[in-house]
C-alpha angles and dihedrals in degrees: 000000000000113000123193115199118204123194105187130208139150093238101032130009114195122208132188131183124203134174114214114207108178106298091347127097118199118196111227107170144330139177145123139273111224114212116205122222118272142105119330093251091050093051091047091050090050086047095049091047094045093052093042089056094046089048093049094048094044095059087204128174096219139011125215125203130183116249112238121226125194110275129200089274109058090192092059090048091051093050091046089050091057091049088051090050091051091050095048094046087052091049095047091047085059092055098253125142110232127219125190132208131182120245086248092055090048098049094045092050094051108030101014092236125091096213096050119153125241089251091056091049091050091049096047095045085051092053096043093051095037090233118177090234142003117285120229118276093256094044089046092054089048092048089047091056091053090049090047091055094045088053090049092049090053091050090047092048088052090049091048090051090050094048088050090054091048091054095058122094114274090242096053116099114248113233116251112281094019117139118239121225087250092054092046090056090055097048121110140173120259126174089344098307134101112248134179 
């Protein structure tokens, strides 16, 4: 599965592309779309066109965007919401399904701590993807979103396998490695991963 992460912003929008093959994550590309100063409609147009180009070139299966919460400054939140809207519209226009995660889910999945700093995110993304150097902060967040989604998909696959096992008649033998109903009830999420 090819996963495109987008970290929208009106000044800089980060993007990161990964390929998930089972347990392995393969870095494909990352970078930032720089948005020049101008009127809000001009900036949104630039953002829309930039994300459209990235999405078209990425040939991804799914796109991931961060959910925005209200900040201390409502005006900044509103502007960021408009940037998110332009990015999501561009992704949907390219035919990509869009998945969203909160900043807390993102940081817990990557760093294991919901209040991780930008520097911690950059360092962990570099380590998880074995990159030769730290990606920029916007690209790191975008790559982090892609990693977060890959982790969530593995957890969902484990749950789906467990559900199939629970739906089988009690007398049927469970396949090797299947999770029992009792094990499923004891499972929890830790650092973005499903654990027993």
